C-alpha positions, 0 to 999 in steps of 0.5 A, spaced: 420 916 651 416 910 652 423 906 652 425 910 658 424 905 664 429 906 669 433 911 672 439 908 669 436 909 662 434 916 664 441 918 665 443 916 658 439 921 655 445 926 657 452 926 655 455 919 654 460 920 660 454 922 665 450 915 662 457 911 664 458 914 670 451 913 673 451 907 671 458 905 674 456 908 680 450 903 681 453 898 679 458 899 685 454 901 690 454 895 695 461 893 692 466 899 693 461 905 695 467 910 695 468 909 688 460 911 687 461 917 691 467 919 686 462 917 680 457 921 683 462 927 683 464 926 676 456 927 674 456 934 678 462 936 674 460 934 668 453 938 669 457 944 670 460 944 664 453 943 661 451 949 664 457 953 662 456 951 655 449 952 655 450 959 657 456 961 653 460 962 659 467 961 662 468 959 669 474 963 672 475 958 677 477 950 676 474 949 683 467 946 683 465 950 689 466 956 686 463 954 679 457 952 682 456 959 686 459 962 679 452 958 675 448 961 681 451 968 679 449 968 672 442 965 674 444 959 670 441 955 676 437 958 682 436 957 690 434 950 690 439 947 684 444 951 688 443 948 694 443 941 691 449 941 687 452 943 694 450 938 698 452 933 693 458 936 693 459 935 700 456 928 701 462 926 695 467 930 698 466 926 704 466 919 700 473 921 696 477 924 701 475 921 708 478 915 708 476 913 715 469 913 713 465 905 714 463 902 708 456 903 711 457 910 712 460 911 705 453 907 702 449 911 706 452 917 703 452 914 696 444 912 696 443 920 699 447 922 692 444 918 688 437 921 690 440 928 689 443 927 683 436 924 680 434 931 682 439 935 678 438 930 672 431 932 672 432 940 673 438 940 667 433 936 663 429 941 662 434 947 663 438 944 658 432 944 653 432 936 653 425 936 653 419 939 656 416 933 660 420 929 665 419 922 663 417 917 668 422 911 670 423 907 676 429 906 681 433 900 679 437 895 685 443 895 681 449 893 684 445 891 690 442 885 694 440 881 688 448 880 687 449 877 694 444 873 693 446 870 686 453 870 690 450 865 696 446 861 692 452 859 686 455 857 692 451 850 692 448 850 685 449 846 680 446 851 675 451 853 670 446 859 669 448 862 675 455 862 674 455 864 668 451 871 671 455 871 676 462 872 671 458 876 667 457 881 674 465 880 676 467 883 668 462 888 669 465 890 676 472 889 673 471 894 667 468 899 672 474 899 675 479 899 670 475 905 667 476 908 674 484 906 674 488 909 669 495 910 673 492 908 679 495 901 681 489 901 687 484 901 682 488 896 677 488 891 682 481 891 683 480 890 676 484 885 676 481 881 682 474 882 678 477 879 672 480 873 676 473 872 679 469 872 672 474 867 669 473 862 675 465 863 674 466 862 667 470 856 668 465 852 673 459 855 668 462 851 662 464 845 667 457 844 669 454 845 662 458 841 658 461 836 663 468 837 661 473 843 663 477 848 659 484 843 660 480 838 657 478 842 651 485 845 650 489 837 651 484 835 646 486 839 640 479 839 638 480 831 636 474 827 638 471 832 644 463 834 644 461 840 648 454 842 649 452 848 644 449 852 650 457 852 653 460 855 647 458 863 649 461 861 656 467 858 653 468 864 648 467 869 654 473 866 658 477 865 652 476 873 651 478 874 657 485 871 656 486 874 650 484 881 652 490 880 658 484 881 663 487 874 666 494 871 664 492 863 665 492 861 658 498 862 652 496 865 646 496 857 642 491 855 647 486 860 646 487 858 639 485 852 640 479 854 644 477 859 638 478 854 633 474 849 637 468 854 637 469 856 629 469 849 627 462 848 631 459 854 628 460 859 633 462 865 628 463 870 633 470 867 634 472 867 627 475 875 628 478 872 634 481 866 631 484 870 625 487 875 630 491 870 635 493 867 628 496 874 626 499 874 634 503 868 632 505 870 625 501 865 622 499 870 617 496 865 612 491 863 617 490 870 620 487 873 613 483 866 612 479 867 618 479 875 618 477 876 611 472 870 612 465 871 610 462 868 616 466 873 620 461 877 625 462 885 622 463 887 629 468 893 632 474 888 633 473 885 627 474 892 623 479 895 627 483 889 626 482 889 618 485 896 618 491 893 621 491 887 616 490 892 610 496 897 613 501 893 616 503 889 609 504 882 613 499 878 611 497 881 605 499 886 600 498 894 603 491 896 601 490 904 603 483 904 601 481 898 605 485 899 611 482 907 611 475 904 610 475 898 615 478 904 620 472 908 619 467 903 620 470 901 626 470 909 627 462 909 626 462 904 631 465 908 637 472 905 637 477 910 639 483 906 637 481 906 630 480 914 631 487 914 633 490 909 627 486 914 622 489 920 626 496 917 624 495 915 617 493 922 615 498 925 619 504 921 616 501 921 609 504 914 608 498 910 606 494 916 603 496 923 602 498 928 607 491 931 610 493 935 617 486 937 618 483 930 617 489 928 622 487 932 628 480 931 627 481 923 628 486 924 633 481 930 637 475 924 637 480 919 639 482 924 645 475 926 647 473 918 648 479 917 652 484 915 648 491 917 651 496 915 646 492 920 641 493 926 647 501 924 647 501 923 639 498 931 638 501 934 643 508 936 639 510 940 646 509 934 650 514 930 644 519 935 644 520 935 653 520 928 652 526 928 647 529 933 652 528 928 658 530 922 655 536 926 653 538 927 660 536 920 662 541 917 657 546 922 659 545 920 667 545 912 665 552 913 661 555 916 667 557 923 663 555 927 669 560 926 674 559 927 682 565 930 686 566 925 692 565 928 699 571 929 703 572 924 708 576 921 713 578 916 717 580 917 724 587 913 726 590 916 732 588 920 737 588 928 736 590 934 741 584 938 742 588 944 739 590 940 733 587 942 726 581 937 726 582 932 720 576 933 717 579 939 713 574 944 717 581 948 719 577 948 726 581 946 732 579 939 733 576 940 740 571 945 736 569 940 731 569 933 731 572 932 738 566 935 741 
């Protein structure tokens, strides 16, 4: 309990999704309070599910309001908590559905939701048996005035650290929007804007720190260029934004030059990413060299890419044992892409003996941590539907579905009012097109 100092750390004691949603709600409090309200709403929904599991109950409705009432009916929550649940639900309803509200109104509702959500979390902490005593914590000013101050101070500052901090903040906000986006282009556009701001902040920080530009580094080709050691991390963060397609300002060859500059200067975090750049460029000899280098840092990224390296057979002979071992190490560090890869490996049974139970285990793990590709892969019904509709689409594209042309006519002469109309209706002209 001694490590719990603020409300964000307190929220982290609950389910991972609650910790993530609470963190993002605070981060976006002053940037986009409407999104904060949506995050608080998700926390409310998750709490309902936790109470449902705790009491071995099954909701009869998917409606949040009715679920809250059901929890009260089975005595999972009591009077004051029930009112709190409904209060947060109403506050977040306004933010999620009422687009006419001003930012100030949304912020006030988000601040009120934060207080009430914390009250609900404190009650849940005891009710769900997470502890007997609520730990003490203080509220933190995440996403508040300090970031506005940072932005204004950076405008007229020559301190690279301020620009670095600003870049880190923008990147966090971009990640928060990206997690919200999925198929919503509105949030995708916001995420892209934040990543662009982050990239520009990193470039400014690098220039202030090293008295060189990113372009100088690329054009040098690593020949006789000096960059300050303090700028290595800044340059690395900028390169990763480009490599991960958060911004599209650099080509893969240019990213490779930057990472090579960093690797030669003892920045070992760059090794795995440099290896992957070579892999993408199909320079498999160098890809193998850097991905398997003893100085490469043991990160999720490295283990996931080693799994690809040993299972693809492009940079070295296929080694099923090393592939599975590498993916498993990445899984231990929470990589849902590696969970998906292991699920496919055990389902196909090409690298290892086919094991449907293990395949389902890893695919379900991937789904539970938000990997949508695993959802589609596991759902055989979806695959059958997709094949059906793909066939129909191909049929339409191939013009095999014929549409009969509609009857039409061109008026060339004046008809008598009692003559049959030329449109083919068999009605007199005066009662049809001659009206």
